KOLBADO-306295 format. One record per residue (C-alpha): residue in three letters; residue number from 1; x, y, z. Coordinates in Angstrom, 1 decimal. Layout:
// KOLBADO-306295
+------+------+--------+--------+--------+
| resn | resi |     c1 |     c2 |     c3 |
+------+------+--------+--------+--------+
|  ALA |  NUM |      X |      Y |      Z |
...
+------+------+--------+--------+--------+
END
This chain:
// KOLBADO-306295
+------+------+--------+--------+--------+
| resn | resi |     c1 |     c2 |     c3 |
+------+------+--------+--------+--------+
|  ASN |    1 |    7.5 |    6.3 |  -35.9 |
|  TRP |    2 |    4.7 |    6.2 |  -38.4 |
|  ARG |    3 |    4.5 |    5.3 |  -42.1 |
|  VAL |    4 |    1.9 |    6.4 |  -44.6 |
|  GLU |    5 |    1.7 |    5.4 |  -48.2 |
|  PHE |    6 |    0.3 |    7.7 |  -50.8 |
|  ARG |    7 |   -0.6 |    6.0 |  -54.1 |
|  SER |    8 |   -1.2 |    7.7 |  -57.4 |
|  MET |    9 |   -4.5 |    7.3 |  -59.1 |
|  GLU |   10 |   -5.1 |    4.3 |  -61.3 |
|  LEU |   11 |   -4.9 |    6.4 |  -64.5 |
|  CYS |   12 |   -2.2 |    7.0 |  -67.1 |
|  LEU |   13 |   -0.9 |   10.3 |  -65.8 |
|  THR |   14 |    1.1 |   12.8 |  -67.8 |
|  ASP |   15 |    4.5 |   13.8 |  -66.7 |
|  PHE |   16 |    3.1 |   17.1 |  -65.4 |
|  GLU |   17 |    0.4 |   15.3 |  -63.4 |
|  ASN |   18 |    2.9 |   12.9 |  -61.9 |
|  ALA |   19 |    5.1 |   15.9 |  -60.8 |
|  ALA |   20 |    2.1 |   17.8 |  -59.4 |
|  HIS |   21 |    1.0 |   14.7 |  -57.4 |
|  THR |   22 |    4.6 |   14.2 |  -56.1 |
|  VAL |   23 |    4.9 |   17.9 |  -55.0 |
|  PHE |   24 |    1.4 |   17.8 |  -53.4 |
|  VAL |   25 |    2.2 |   14.7 |  -51.3 |
|  LEU |   26 |    5.6 |   16.2 |  -50.3 |
|  LEU |   27 |    3.9 |   19.4 |  -49.1 |
|  VAL |   28 |    1.2 |   17.5 |  -47.2 |
|  SER |   29 |    3.6 |   15.2 |  -45.5 |
|  ARG |   30 |    5.8 |   18.1 |  -44.5 |
|  ALA |   31 |    2.9 |   20.1 |  -43.1 |
|  ILE |   32 |    1.8 |   17.1 |  -41.1 |
|  ALA |   33 |    5.3 |   16.6 |  -39.6 |
|  ARG |   34 |    5.9 |   20.4 |  -39.1 |
|  PHE |   35 |    2.7 |   21.1 |  -37.2 |
|  GLY |   36 |    2.6 |   17.7 |  -35.5 |
|  LEU |   37 |   -0.9 |   16.9 |  -36.6 |
|  ASN |   38 |   -2.7 |   14.0 |  -34.9 |
|  LEU |   39 |   -4.7 |   12.3 |  -37.6 |
|  TYR |   40 |   -5.2 |    9.0 |  -35.8 |
|  MET |   41 |   -8.6 |    7.4 |  -35.6 |
|  PRO |   42 |   -9.6 |    4.1 |  -34.0 |
|  MET |   43 |   -9.9 |    1.3 |  -36.5 |
|  SER |   44 |  -13.5 |    0.7 |  -35.4 |
|  LEU |   45 |  -14.5 |    4.2 |  -36.6 |
|  VAL |   46 |  -12.5 |    3.7 |  -39.8 |
|  ASP |   47 |  -14.5 |    0.5 |  -40.4 |
|  ASP |   48 |  -17.7 |    2.3 |  -39.6 |
|  ASN |   49 |  -16.9 |    5.0 |  -42.1 |
|  MET |   50 |  -16.0 |    2.4 |  -44.8 |
|  ALA |   51 |  -19.3 |    0.7 |  -44.2 |
|  ARG |   52 |  -21.2 |    4.0 |  -44.6 |
|  ALA |   53 |  -19.3 |    5.0 |  -47.7 |
|  HIS |   54 |  -20.5 |    1.9 |  -49.6 |
|  GLY |   55 |  -24.1 |    3.2 |  -49.6 |
|  ARG |   56 |  -25.6 |    5.0 |  -52.6 |
|  ASN |   57 |  -25.0 |    8.8 |  -52.6 |
|  ALA |   58 |  -23.0 |    8.4 |  -49.3 |
|  ALA |   59 |  -20.9 |   11.5 |  -49.9 |
|  ALA |   60 |  -24.0 |   13.7 |  -49.8 |
|  THR |   61 |  -26.3 |   11.9 |  -47.4 |
|  ALA |   62 |  -24.2 |    9.7 |  -45.0 |
|  LYS |   63 |  -22.6 |   10.9 |  -41.8 |
|  PHE |   64 |  -18.9 |   10.1 |  -41.2 |
|  TRP |   65 |  -16.6 |   10.1 |  -38.2 |
|  ILE |   66 |  -13.9 |   12.8 |  -38.5 |
|  ARG |   67 |  -11.4 |   14.4 |  -36.2 |
|  ARG |   68 |  -12.4 |   17.8 |  -34.9 |
|  ASN |   69 |   -9.1 |   18.8 |  -33.3 |
|  VAL |   70 |   -6.0 |   17.7 |  -35.2 |
|  TYR |   71 |   -3.7 |   19.5 |  -32.8 |
|  SER |   72 |   -4.7 |   17.6 |  -29.6 |
|  ALA |   73 |   -3.4 |   14.2 |  -28.6 |
|  THR |   74 |   -6.8 |   13.3 |  -27.1 |
|  SER |   75 |   -9.4 |   11.7 |  -29.3 |
|  CYS |   76 |  -11.9 |   14.4 |  -30.2 |
|  LEU |   77 |  -14.1 |   12.7 |  -32.8 |
|  HIS |   78 |  -17.6 |   13.5 |  -34.0 |
|  VAL |   79 |  -20.0 |   12.6 |  -36.7 |
|  ALA |   80 |  -20.2 |   15.1 |  -39.5 |
|  GLY |   81 |  -21.8 |   15.2 |  -42.9 |
|  GLY |   82 |  -25.2 |   14.3 |  -44.1 |
|  GLU |   83 |  -27.5 |   16.7 |  -46.0 |
|  ARG |   84 |  -26.2 |   20.2 |  -46.1 |
+------+------+--------+--------+--------+
END
């Protein structure tokens, strides 16, 4: 068993945007369940990613741990990102 919480953005959304967000989350959760995707990462790597994300212009320059193979039960992680 697993549980994930999706939260809406901290903005005043319109009714259309709320409905679109709800449908998107529903489709993503069904795709994860249907294809049995393994999106687990060790907490130490999540903490490492969070520390790197706090830097200036981190989205464009920092390297982050991501899963390479979401279909495998084994941990297949690598560092990706940085200057493109």
